[in-house]
Phi, psi and omega in degrees: 000319183298317176300315177301317180298318183291319182294314179300313173301316180296321179294321183290322180294321181295315178296320180292322177294327175291313182299329180294340181258108185305144175296141184218160177203144170268125177248126176256114176291144175295167171224105001289151184304331182267018181305146181097339176269130182311142179300145012277005173069346173203175175241119178280119180224171173248121182247156175227134188206158181304140174298157173301329178278345181077022181257004182177209181226160172222157180237149184215143167271116187229166169256123179261122187183189181252130188273153177223140181198200183226157180245140181206180182048049185289131181227119177072017181208136183268160177299336183284355173282354184257131194304306186267282171192171187291345176268005180216081190256111176255141186216164168232145176298135177235024182199123183255011184260350181228178184235170174209153184221173179299135182071009181303143169243125188224138169266117178249146166273136186264124176250104185286350176243018190282343184291137176283153179305316183295322182295316175297325178296317181291317179293332175296315181293327182292316180295322178301319176293311189283340183259003181310115181081002177284137178294324180233092183307139181257117181289350178244027177303330179300330180271352184234060182285157186275333184225164177298325182291326174292319178297317182293326178292325178288320179296313177300320177295328178291318181297312177303324177293329184269323187253000183228172178250351183241195180229049185238112183284345184271344183207180182096189183292338170235133181213163182216146175227167185068029181276133173304143180306322181289328174294316184293324179291320177298318186294317181301319180293327175290313177302322180294327181286346180302331182294332185238344186278145173287141175303147170296135180292134184304329183296351178266007180228163166207154186245133178258125188235140180204149175272139180086001174211154180300131174292155178231158172239132183215181181274162180210107181290118185291148173076004176300306171216151179297138167297150187306317183298317179298319182295317176297324177293326175289320190275331184302311179304315178302318177298317186290320180298315181296317179298323179295318178294324183297316186288325179291324175295322183296320181290328179286319181286000000 
């Protein structure tokens, strides 16, 4: 029993030490950054959104689409936590106040609970539309659009979910203009599905965060491996129970 107590206590301390170190990953973006999406690979649009200080709005000409890259230098996260594989990492921009470029290399901190409720509602609607009629629904259908226009619509909807309170791409705190008709049609379908679609479970997403580079949102297969904090919580009661029994035995003996 003493050996079991020492083993469990050591395991708990090790898990707690890992938990104290946030999960991180180095992402190398493709060049071009939209590699893997069928040509034209993105939709060039003009967007207007609130300033970081919240005192007004600013406008930018941007490429709306799905980003692609690879993951390496994994700390506190297993390769199985990436939907396709570490060499094929699909992402969308989740931050309009910083930049990213072709071939950028960024070390991100992983936030497993970083997706906003409105974003989850929108991604649930995307999945409902894209999985319509599918024998086996894909919880990552939002990461696997068939065309660049669908990808652009998903990116615009994600921005709308984060920077606005309604669902109108033409007006409000976030808006976009110069949108291709195919993108607009796909986005309208996603917005229409919001009324009946269930939100995407947060456990199917993770947000990659970094200073000096745009944050990204991507998929996360839930239950693949325990997160470090969860592991320490699971082991701690076992270690305390074993130690308690050891102490109780010492008093009796």
